[in-house]
Residue frames relative to the residue before (quaternion, step in Angstrom):
aa qw qx qy qz dx dy dz
M 1.0000 0.0000 0.0000 0.0000 0.00 0.00 0.00
K 0.0002 -0.8274 0.5591 -0.0534 3.57 -0.38 1.23
N 0.4005 -0.6804 0.5601 0.2511 3.53 -1.14 0.72
T 0.4714 -0.6462 0.5174 0.3041 3.56 -1.11 0.69
T 0.1114 -0.8255 0.5524 0.0311 3.58 -0.81 1.01
E 0.6736 0.4798 -0.3057 0.4718 3.60 1.14 -0.49
I 0.0326 -0.8092 0.5847 -0.0479 3.56 -0.61 1.19
N 0.1336 -0.8001 0.5838 0.0345 3.55 -0.95 0.96
A 0.6816 -0.4525 0.3645 0.4448 3.57 -1.31 -0.03
G 0.7559 0.3714 -0.2794 0.4611 3.58 -1.05 0.78
K 0.7358 -0.3772 0.3108 0.4688 3.55 -1.12 -0.74
N 0.0956 -0.8011 0.5909 0.0046 3.56 -0.84 1.07
E 0.2832 -0.7169 0.6085 0.1885 3.57 -0.96 0.87
V 0.0045 -0.8219 0.5669 -0.0559 3.56 -0.67 1.11
R 0.1628 -0.7433 0.6340 0.1382 3.52 -1.37 0.23
F 0.0450 0.7826 -0.6201 0.0313 3.54 -1.15 0.70
K 0.5168 -0.6686 0.4504 0.2883 3.55 -1.17 0.60
S 0.0955 0.7657 -0.6317 0.0746 3.52 -1.17 0.74
Q 0.8569 -0.0315 0.0006 0.5145 3.56 -0.83 1.00
G 0.7408 -0.4618 0.2179 0.4365 3.54 0.97 0.91
V 0.7164 0.3642 -0.2556 0.5374 3.60 1.24 0.09
S 0.5084 -0.6373 0.4921 0.3051 3.55 -1.35 0.20
L 0.1692 -0.7835 0.5935 0.0728 3.56 -0.81 1.06
A 0.3392 -0.7331 0.5596 0.1858 3.55 -1.17 0.72
G 0.0074 0.8153 -0.5783 0.0276 3.54 -0.99 0.82
L 0.2872 -0.6923 0.6228 0.2242 3.50 -1.41 0.10
I 0.1053 -0.7688 0.6283 0.0552 3.54 -0.88 0.98
F 0.1731 -0.7761 0.6032 0.0622 3.53 -0.80 1.11
T 0.0398 -0.7927 0.6083 -0.0017 3.56 -0.95 0.93
P 0.6445 -0.5253 0.3732 0.4116 3.61 -1.19 0.39
S 0.6147 -0.5754 0.3972 0.3651 3.57 -1.16 0.58
N 0.7261 0.3706 -0.2273 0.5327 3.58 1.17 -0.56
F 0.1562 0.8430 -0.4980 0.1301 3.55 1.22 0.59
D 0.0759 -0.7671 0.6370 0.0081 3.54 -1.02 0.96
A 0.3957 -0.7684 0.4535 0.2175 3.58 -0.39 1.24
S 0.6311 0.5417 -0.3382 0.4404 3.59 1.19 -0.35
K 0.6613 0.4854 -0.2981 0.4880 3.58 1.29 -0.19
K 0.3708 -0.6995 0.5608 0.2421 3.55 -1.32 0.23
Y 0.1691 -0.8131 0.5562 0.0302 3.55 -0.97 0.96
P 0.5245 -0.5668 0.5100 0.3789 3.58 -1.18 0.47
T 0.1464 -0.8306 0.5373 -0.0064 3.55 -0.93 0.94
V 0.1710 -0.7719 0.6077 0.0749 3.55 -1.12 0.81
V 0.1854 -0.7280 0.6503 0.1130 3.54 -1.05 0.90
F 0.1416 -0.8219 0.5514 0.0212 3.57 -0.70 1.15
S 0.0037 0.7431 -0.6688 -0.0219 3.53 -1.21 0.70
G 0.2931 -0.8505 0.4289 0.0821 3.53 -0.68 1.15
P 0.7863 -0.3560 0.2524 0.4374 3.54 -1.34 -0.26
F 0.7720 -0.3592 0.2894 0.4374 3.51 -1.42 0.18
N 0.8847 0.0050 -0.0456 0.4639 3.55 -0.88 1.12
Q 0.4546 0.6963 -0.4691 0.2975 3.63 1.15 0.07
V 0.3144 -0.7065 0.5998 0.2056 3.52 -1.32 0.48
K 0.7345 -0.5021 0.2643 0.3722 3.52 -1.28 0.51
E 0.6633 0.5353 -0.3066 0.4238 3.59 1.13 -0.58
Q 0.5957 0.5865 -0.3692 0.4060 3.61 1.19 -0.26
M 0.8499 0.0672 -0.0345 0.5215 3.60 -0.61 -1.06
G 0.6495 0.5642 -0.3198 0.3969 3.57 0.93 -0.89
A 0.6719 0.4982 -0.3070 0.4540 3.58 0.93 -0.86
L 0.6319 0.5313 -0.3368 0.4527 3.58 1.02 -0.75
Y 0.6936 0.4480 -0.2713 0.4946 3.56 0.85 -0.96
G 0.6028 0.5899 -0.3566 0.4018 3.57 1.04 -0.73
Q 0.6786 0.4784 -0.2948 0.4729 3.56 0.90 -0.90
K 0.6631 0.5084 -0.3144 0.4506 3.57 0.97 -0.80
F 0.6425 0.4920 -0.3276 0.4876 3.59 1.04 -0.67
A 0.6204 0.5363 -0.3445 0.4570 3.60 1.01 -0.76
D 0.6372 0.5308 -0.3203 0.4578 3.56 1.05 -0.77
K 0.6814 0.4537 -0.2743 0.5046 3.58 1.26 -0.43
G 0.6488 -0.5597 0.3134 0.4093 3.59 1.25 0.20
Y 0.5577 0.6138 -0.3754 0.4139 3.57 1.28 0.29
I 0.3438 -0.6082 0.6519 0.2948 3.48 -1.47 0.19
F 0.0582 -0.8114 0.5807 -0.0309 3.58 -0.93 0.91
L 0.1374 -0.7929 0.5913 0.0526 3.58 -0.85 1.02
S 0.0036 -0.7360 0.6767 -0.0198 3.54 -0.93 1.07
F 0.0195 0.8408 -0.5388 0.0484 3.60 -0.73 0.94
D 0.4823 -0.6151 0.5367 0.3178 3.51 -1.35 0.38
H 0.4021 -0.7154 0.5203 0.2361 3.55 -0.74 1.06
L 0.7177 -0.4224 0.3302 0.4444 3.53 -1.33 0.26
G 0.8261 0.1922 -0.1675 0.5025 3.56 -0.78 1.08
Y 0.6566 0.4853 -0.3130 0.4852 3.59 1.27 0.14
G 0.8762 0.1185 -0.0518 0.4644 3.52 -1.27 0.53
D 0.8175 -0.2069 0.1948 0.5009 3.55 -0.79 -1.10
S 0.5208 0.6312 -0.4196 0.3928 3.59 1.24 0.12
E 0.5344 -0.6080 0.4804 0.3375 3.52 -1.25 0.48
G 0.3697 0.7056 -0.5549 0.2399 3.54 -1.33 0.26
D 0.4401 -0.7403 0.4450 0.2454 3.56 -0.67 1.11
V 0.7345 0.3267 -0.2059 0.5581 3.60 0.90 -0.89
R 0.2540 -0.8204 0.5004 0.1095 3.55 -0.54 1.19
N 0.8735 0.1247 -0.0839 0.4630 3.53 -1.27 0.68
Y 0.3395 0.7522 -0.4740 0.3072 3.52 1.07 0.91
E 0.1992 -0.8127 0.5429 0.0718 3.57 -0.18 1.34
N 0.1402 0.7818 -0.5812 0.1768 3.52 0.45 1.30
P 0.4146 -0.7467 0.4493 0.2622 3.62 -0.35 1.16
F 0.7070 0.4921 -0.2747 0.4273 3.55 0.91 -0.90
T 0.6075 0.5107 -0.3420 0.5032 3.57 1.17 -0.55
K 0.6637 0.4999 -0.3065 0.4644 3.58 0.95 -0.85
I 0.6021 0.5496 -0.3561 0.4567 3.59 1.04 -0.69
E 0.6560 0.4988 -0.3123 0.4725 3.59 0.97 -0.81
S 0.6504 0.5097 -0.3220 0.4621 3.59 0.99 -0.77
I 0.6073 0.5322 -0.3564 0.4701 3.59 1.06 -0.67
R 0.6428 0.5151 -0.3267 0.4634 3.59 0.92 -0.85
D 0.6775 0.4815 -0.2961 0.4706 3.59 0.95 -0.85
S 0.6121 0.5345 -0.3598 0.4585 3.59 1.08 -0.61
I 0.6109 0.5297 -0.3383 0.4815 3.58 1.13 -0.65
S 0.6433 0.5168 -0.3210 0.4649 3.57 0.93 -0.90
Y 0.6681 0.5093 -0.3028 0.4500 3.56 0.91 -0.92
I 0.7064 0.4778 -0.2983 0.4286 3.58 0.67 -1.06
R 0.6375 0.5399 -0.3279 0.4411 3.60 1.12 -0.60
T 0.5936 0.5641 -0.3767 0.4331 3.61 1.22 -0.24
L 0.6016 0.5763 -0.3596 0.4203 3.60 1.21 -0.35
A 0.4913 -0.7033 0.4376 0.2692 3.56 -0.77 1.07
C 0.6676 0.5237 -0.2983 0.4371 3.58 1.15 -0.58
V 0.5967 0.5683 -0.3541 0.4423 3.59 1.28 -0.11
D 0.3215 -0.7179 0.5874 0.1905 3.55 -0.92 0.96
R 0.3311 -0.7890 0.4853 0.1798 3.58 -0.27 1.25
E 0.6702 0.4900 -0.2970 0.4716 3.57 1.18 -0.47
K 0.7281 0.3038 -0.2182 0.5745 3.56 1.31 0.03
L 0.3324 0.7297 -0.5038 0.3214 3.52 0.81 1.15
Y 0.0613 -0.8355 0.5436 -0.0522 3.55 -0.66 1.19
G 0.3011 -0.7432 0.5702 0.1784 3.55 -1.23 0.52
Y 0.0620 -0.7812 0.6212 0.0034 3.54 -1.06 0.83
G 0.0135 -0.8030 0.5948 -0.0344 3.56 -0.66 1.14
A 0.1455 -0.7979 0.5823 0.0554 3.58 -0.91 0.94
C 0.8480 0.0665 -0.0858 0.5188 3.54 -1.13 0.81
A 0.8360 0.0627 -0.0349 0.5440 3.64 -0.60 -1.05
S 0.7011 0.4640 -0.2715 0.4684 3.57 0.94 -0.88
G 0.4687 0.6264 -0.4546 0.4256 3.55 1.28 -0.03
G 0.6844 0.4559 -0.2685 0.5016 3.54 1.19 -0.54
Y 0.6621 0.5014 -0.3086 0.4636 3.58 1.22 -0.34
M 0.6512 0.5667 -0.3317 0.3804 3.58 0.87 -0.96
P 0.6694 0.4789 -0.3370 0.4572 3.67 0.87 -0.72
I 0.6015 0.5399 -0.3683 0.4594 3.60 1.08 -0.60
V 0.6211 0.5234 -0.3300 0.4811 3.57 1.02 -0.81
A 0.7350 0.4666 -0.2453 0.4264 3.56 0.71 -1.14
T 0.5234 0.6363 -0.4166 0.3841 3.60 1.17 -0.38
T 0.8054 0.2048 -0.1046 0.5463 3.58 1.02 -0.76
D 0.6804 0.4500 -0.2907 0.5000 3.62 1.23 -0.19
K 0.1096 -0.8471 0.5197 0.0172 3.54 -0.02 1.33
R 0.3914 0.6773 -0.5082 0.3602 3.56 1.20 0.44
L 0.6332 0.4679 -0.3224 0.5255 3.58 1.24 -0.41
K 0.3118 -0.7920 0.5013 0.1557 3.57 -0.65 1.11
A 0.7629 -0.0627 0.0230 0.6431 3.58 1.30 -0.35
I 0.1525 -0.7820 0.5953 0.1041 3.56 -1.23 0.42
A 0.1317 -0.7584 0.6312 0.0946 3.53 -1.33 0.41
T 0.1379 -0.7532 0.6328 0.1153 3.53 -1.24 0.51
V 0.1392 -0.7574 0.6332 0.0775 3.54 -1.20 0.67
S 0.8279 -0.0414 -0.0219 0.5589 3.59 -0.74 1.07
G 0.1683 0.8606 -0.4667 0.1150 3.54 1.05 0.81
M 0.2563 -0.6980 0.6487 0.1623 3.52 -1.14 0.84
M 0.1020 -0.8926 0.4388 0.0151 3.49 0.42 1.34
N 0.8101 0.1802 -0.0481 0.5558 3.57 1.15 -0.51
N 0.1668 -0.8110 0.5558 0.0748 3.58 0.03 1.27
Q 0.5572 0.6031 -0.3950 0.4120 3.57 1.10 -0.57
A 0.6842 0.4620 -0.2779 0.4911 3.57 0.94 -0.89
S 0.6559 0.5396 -0.3137 0.4244 3.58 1.00 -0.83
Y 0.7386 0.3468 -0.2149 0.5366 3.58 1.15 -0.52
F 0.7703 0.3665 -0.2135 0.4762 3.59 0.44 -1.18
G 0.6692 0.5291 -0.2999 0.4269 3.56 1.15 -0.55
V 0.7838 0.3203 -0.1639 0.5062 3.59 1.17 -0.41
M 0.6986 0.4425 -0.2741 0.4910 3.61 1.18 -0.41
T 0.4947 -0.6420 0.4944 0.3141 3.56 -1.16 0.60
K 0.6666 -0.4845 0.3761 0.4236 3.55 -1.28 0.30
E 0.6501 0.5206 -0.3195 0.4520 3.57 0.99 -0.81
Q 0.6547 0.5041 -0.3095 0.4705 3.59 0.97 -0.84
L 0.6557 0.5158 -0.3075 0.4577 3.55 0.95 -0.88
N 0.6857 0.4875 -0.2973 0.4515 3.57 0.84 -0.94
A 0.6159 0.5288 -0.3474 0.4695 3.59 1.06 -0.69
M 0.6562 0.5038 -0.3032 0.4730 3.58 0.98 -0.84
F 0.6785 0.4854 -0.2964 0.4650 3.58 0.91 -0.87
N 0.6313 0.5278 -0.3374 0.4573 3.59 1.00 -0.76
M 0.6213 0.5295 -0.3328 0.4721 3.58 1.02 -0.77
A 0.6736 0.4945 -0.2881 0.4677 3.56 0.94 -0.93
N 0.6514 0.5234 -0.3160 0.4493 3.58 0.98 -0.83
E 0.6532 0.5088 -0.3080 0.4686 3.56 0.98 -0.85
A 0.6410 0.5193 -0.3211 0.4651 3.58 1.03 -0.78
R 0.6390 0.5148 -0.3261 0.4693 3.58 1.02 -0.75
Q 0.6521 0.5147 -0.3210 0.4547 3.58 0.93 -0.88
K 0.6431 0.5212 -0.3152 0.4641 3.57 0.99 -0.85
A 0.6640 0.5001 -0.3068 0.4636 3.57 0.93 -0.88
Y 0.6446 0.5245 -0.3204 0.4547 3.57 1.02 -0.77
E 0.7346 0.4407 -0.2364 0.4586 3.56 0.88 -0.96
S 0.8150 0.2818 -0.1156 0.4930 3.59 0.91 -0.89
G 0.4295 -0.6887 0.4728 0.3430 3.57 1.18 -0.49
E 0.5844 0.5823 -0.3619 0.4340 3.58 1.30 -0.05
V 0.2037 -0.7878 0.5747 0.0871 3.56 -0.74 1.11
D 0.2761 -0.7466 0.5844 0.1572 3.56 -0.79 1.05
Y 0.1675 -0.7792 0.5986 0.0807 3.57 -0.95 0.95
Y 0.0535 -0.8017 0.5951 0.0148 3.55 -1.09 0.68
D 0.6098 -0.5681 0.4304 0.3467 3.52 -1.35 0.36
A 0.1824 -0.8576 0.4718 0.0934 3.55 0.35 1.29
L 0.7264 0.4008 -0.2363 0.5058 3.59 1.11 -0.61
N 0.3995 -0.7466 0.4454 0.2908 3.58 1.34 0.08
M 0.2271 0.8135 -0.5031 0.1829 3.56 1.08 0.75
N 0.6409 0.5585 -0.3331 0.4078 3.58 1.03 -0.72
A 0.6294 0.5457 -0.3337 0.4413 3.58 1.25 -0.31
V 0.5793 0.6133 -0.3656 0.3931 3.58 1.26 -0.24
D 0.3235 -0.6992 0.6043 0.2034 3.54 -1.06 0.85
P 0.3749 -0.7659 0.4689 0.2300 3.62 -0.39 1.16
N 0.6503 0.5090 -0.3171 0.4663 3.58 1.22 -0.35
K 0.7600 0.2243 -0.1392 0.5940 3.57 1.32 -0.22
L 0.0349 -0.8450 0.5336 -0.0011 3.56 0.55 1.15
P 0.4673 -0.6602 0.5041 0.3028 3.59 -0.92 0.84
E 0.5259 -0.6118 0.4764 0.3496 3.55 -1.20 0.43
G 0.7521 0.4236 -0.2839 0.4175 3.54 -1.27 0.34
A 0.8194 -0.3091 0.1935 0.4422 3.51 -1.38 -0.21
Y 0.6125 0.5659 -0.3588 0.4193 3.61 1.05 -0.68
G 0.7005 0.4433 -0.2651 0.4924 3.58 0.82 -0.96
E 0.6150 0.5374 -0.3377 0.4679 3.56 1.07 -0.73
G 0.6325 0.5526 -0.3276 0.4328 3.54 1.01 -0.84
Y 0.6320 0.5169 -0.3338 0.4712 3.56 1.01 -0.77
D 0.6720 0.5057 -0.3045 0.4472 3.57 0.85 -0.95
Y 0.6810 0.4761 -0.2834 0.4788 3.57 1.09 -0.66
Y 0.8058 0.3629 -0.1609 0.4394 3.57 0.63 -1.16
M 0.7652 0.3932 -0.1932 0.4718 3.58 1.08 -0.61
T 0.6736 0.4148 -0.2969 0.5348 3.59 1.24 0.31
E 0.7156 -0.4351 0.3179 0.4444 3.56 -1.30 -0.01
R 0.4608 0.6922 -0.4436 0.3344 3.57 1.22 -0.33
A 0.8031 -0.1621 0.1154 0.5616 3.61 0.87 -0.88
G 0.4556 0.7078 -0.4345 0.3204 3.58 1.23 0.34
T 0.7739 -0.3576 0.2489 0.4595 3.55 -1.32 -0.21
Q 0.5321 0.6194 -0.4132 0.4031 3.59 1.20 -0.40
T 0.7540 0.3510 -0.1724 0.5278 3.56 1.09 -0.78
Y 0.7844 0.1664 -0.0685 0.5936 3.57 1.06 -0.80
P 0.2470 -0.8353 0.4714 0.1378 3.60 0.20 1.28
N 0.6457 0.5358 -0.3279 0.4342 3.62 1.12 -0.53
Y 0.6068 0.5742 -0.3568 0.4181 3.59 1.23 -0.28
T 0.0815 0.7561 -0.6493 0.0032 3.55 -1.25 0.55
H 0.3871 -0.7062 0.5358 0.2535 3.56 -1.14 0.60
M 0.5404 0.6144 -0.3996 0.4134 3.58 1.29 0.03
A 0.0561 -0.8041 0.5917 -0.0136 3.58 -1.05 0.80
P 0.6306 -0.5245 0.3938 0.4150 3.61 -1.17 0.43
A 0.5271 -0.6744 0.4184 0.3037 3.56 -0.90 0.90
F 0.6516 0.5088 -0.3350 0.4520 3.61 1.15 -0.43
L 0.3168 0.7675 -0.4880 0.2690 3.58 1.31 0.18
M 0.7124 0.5094 -0.2746 0.3969 3.56 0.87 -0.95
E 0.4835 0.6087 -0.4695 0.4186 3.58 1.21 0.30
Q 0.7694 0.3644 -0.1799 0.4928 3.58 1.09 -0.71
A 0.6172 0.6209 -0.3598 0.3225 3.58 0.85 -0.99
P 0.7124 0.4687 -0.3044 0.4244 3.66 0.79 -0.84
L 0.6196 0.6014 -0.3353 0.3768 3.59 1.21 -0.32
A 0.5857 0.5925 -0.3752 0.4063 3.61 1.20 -0.35
N 0.1251 0.7910 -0.5838 0.1338 3.56 -0.74 1.07
A 0.1867 -0.8133 0.5444 0.0857 3.57 -0.01 1.28
T 0.5953 0.6039 -0.3682 0.3811 3.58 1.06 -0.69
A 0.5863 0.5859 -0.3679 0.4216 3.58 1.12 -0.59
Y 0.7329 0.4028 -0.2186 0.5027 3.57 1.15 -0.65
A 0.4012 0.7727 -0.4391 0.2217 3.58 1.27 -0.26
P 0.6673 0.5007 -0.3415 0.4328 3.67 0.82 -0.77
N 0.7407 0.3949 -0.2033 0.5041 3.56 1.21 -0.54
L 0.3233 0.7663 -0.5039 0.2332 3.59 1.22 0.28
N 0.0225 0.8624 -0.5056 -0.0082 3.58 0.85 -1.00
T 0.5819 0.4472 -0.4000 0.5490 3.52 1.13 0.88
P 0.5634 -0.6169 0.4064 0.3701 3.64 -0.85 0.81
Y 0.1022 -0.8222 0.5598 -0.0165 3.56 -0.83 1.08
L 0.0753 -0.7564 0.6490 0.0318 3.53 -1.13 0.87
G 0.1051 -0.7933 0.5984 0.0395 3.56 -0.77 1.06
I 0.0762 -0.8026 0.5916 -0.0037 3.58 -0.66 1.17
Y 0.0994 0.7806 -0.6117 0.0811 3.55 -0.96 0.88
G 0.5006 -0.6465 0.4897 0.3028 3.53 -1.28 0.38
E 0.6104 -0.5825 0.3996 0.3585 3.56 -1.06 0.78
K 0.6929 0.4854 -0.2842 0.4512 3.59 0.88 -0.94
A 0.6151 0.5735 -0.3439 0.4177 3.59 1.17 -0.50
M 0.4539 0.6700 -0.4677 0.3555 3.59 1.22 -0.02
A 0.6143 0.5489 -0.3422 0.4518 3.58 1.25 -0.35
D 0.8046 0.2073 -0.1340 0.5401 3.62 1.17 -0.26
T 0.8806 0.0982 -0.0390 0.4618 3.61 0.02 -1.22
A 0.5584 0.6639 -0.3892 0.3098 3.62 1.06 -0.61
P 0.5941 0.5729 -0.3976 0.4009 3.67 0.96 -0.57
L 0.5608 0.5839 -0.3995 0.4301 3.60 1.17 -0.42
T 0.6597 0.4872 -0.3011 0.4866 3.58 1.08 -0.72
T 0.6769 0.4875 -0.3147 0.4529 3.60 0.86 -0.86
M 0.6420 0.5067 -0.3320 0.4700 3.61 1.04 -0.68
F 0.6165 0.5188 -0.3446 0.4816 3.58 1.06 -0.72
Y 0.6427 0.5342 -0.3158 0.4492 3.56 0.92 -0.94
D 0.6583 0.5225 -0.3160 0.4402 3.58 0.86 -0.93
A 0.7254 0.4340 -0.2368 0.4789 3.58 1.03 -0.81
C 0.5878 0.6572 -0.3356 0.3316 3.56 1.23 -0.55
S 0.5447 -0.5993 0.4898 0.3230 3.52 -1.25 0.61
E 0.5048 -0.6043 0.5181 0.3340 3.56 -1.30 0.31
P 0.5980 -0.1648 -0.7813 -0.0689 1.56 -2.28 1.09
K 0.0002 -0.7990 0.5999 -0.0421 3.55 -1.11 0.68
E 0.0807 -0.7680 0.6329 0.0545 3.52 -1.27 0.53
L 0.1937 -0.7472 0.6269 0.1053 3.53 -1.24 0.66
F 0.0293 -0.8226 0.5667 -0.0375 3.58 -0.81 0.99
E 0.1440 -0.7856 0.6001 0.0450 3.55 -0.65 1.20
I 0.2380 -0.7668 0.5822 0.1281 3.56 -0.89 0.98
P 0.4293 -0.7354 0.4592 0.2528 3.61 -0.47 1.18
D 0.8592 0.1340 -0.1400 0.4735 3.54 -1.11 0.90
A 0.5411 0.6037 -0.4196 0.4083 3.62 1.22 0.01
S 0.2543 -0.7463 0.5966 0.1502 3.54 -1.28 0.47
H 0.7432 -0.3672 0.2859 0.4807 3.56 -1.30 -0.07
V 0.7909 0.3460 -0.1700 0.4752 3.58 0.68 -1.11
S 0.5574 0.5974 -0.4190 0.3961 3.63 1.06 -0.45
L 0.6322 0.5357 -0.3275 0.4539 3.58 1.18 -0.53
Y 0.5283 0.6076 -0.4164 0.4222 3.59 1.28 0.02
D 0.8703 -0.0272 0.1025 0.4809 3.59 0.77 -0.98
I 0.5386 0.5989 -0.4338 0.4038 3.63 1.17 0.03
D 0.5107 -0.7311 0.3521 0.2841 3.54 -0.37 1.32
K 0.6902 0.4913 -0.3173 0.4261 3.59 0.74 -0.96
D 0.6799 0.4686 -0.2861 0.4860 3.58 1.07 -0.71
V 0.6298 0.5262 -0.3246 0.4702 3.56 1.01 -0.82
D 0.6478 0.5290 -0.3223 0.4435 3.58 0.93 -0.88
R 0.6402 0.5149 -0.3269 0.4670 3.60 0.99 -0.79
A 0.6551 0.5136 -0.3100 0.4593 3.57 0.97 -0.86
V 0.6615 0.5041 -0.3077 0.4623 3.58 0.92 -0.91
E 0.6492 0.5230 -0.3216 0.4490 3.58 0.89 -0.90
K 0.6725 0.4868 -0.3028 0.4680 3.58 0.95 -0.84
M 0.6549 0.5051 -0.3253 0.4584 3.60 0.93 -0.81
V 0.6367 0.5196 -0.3301 0.4644 3.59 0.96 -0.82
E 0.6356 0.5202 -0.3203 0.4720 3.58 0.99 -0.83
F 0.6934 0.4860 -0.2736 0.4561 3.57 0.88 -1.01
F 0.6790 0.4893 -0.3018 0.4565 3.59 0.79 -0.98
G 0.6169 0.5887 -0.3366 0.3995 3.56 1.07 -0.72
K 0.6169 0.5577 -0.3383 0.4403 3.58 1.25 -0.32
Y 0.7860 0.3359 -0.1337 0.5014 3.57 1.20 -0.52
């Protein structure tokens, strides 16, 4: 198992080791890349179940155009990466992979170790601050449309009966996988319940338009799936970056869309309120949770703000 060490201008397919397996990544570099120089670098981890070619690749190219090196990678069990259990959105496994991606990117001679930054989107918005709380190799971090507190998203809105039913389903799926080796997969985002002719408002309906159409679905990204192991729900509700926010002690930028204040953005503002200094909060007018994944005008605003923020540290 060898890590990729030779990096060229443009998009590079790379592999690096994490937790005993080989992960696949894409490294984006400026068009005038010079391997003898050192560049500011961003490590990216994306939304629930996404693969490296989706949100990460779009942001990667835009950061490269700004003079950055940018790593987007498939987590363990995703896309082109190894891993027996596929598409398992385990926050704690992903946190370890983020740490290993930092270790890997720092081995590259073209990376400026003193200008290394973390960027987490959606689900990984809740993972990146947990990493940065104890991993001071990251000099600053940013989140976009961050799901900063899964504990609140589950325990704060579901009844005890609903939670126990969900946990019992997950426990039974784990027992079955242990005894038979067969992993049951389910529609974790409940996309199959959506009527495409009557999309719900907010992030849920936006999610369908993004993940279940050619915009970013399997038609365009064959490695992507919205299905996940049924035992996922044993771990997902336990991730809570907000609990660590007062002790982050790494510069933080929280970006959210104005329209997302109706659904997910309060998770970012609450994290910001609890977070240690230095910190900044940035609202993008007319943007929503999902528009920040791939709508150019909104993505460009997010990239410009992150470049400005990272440039301070």
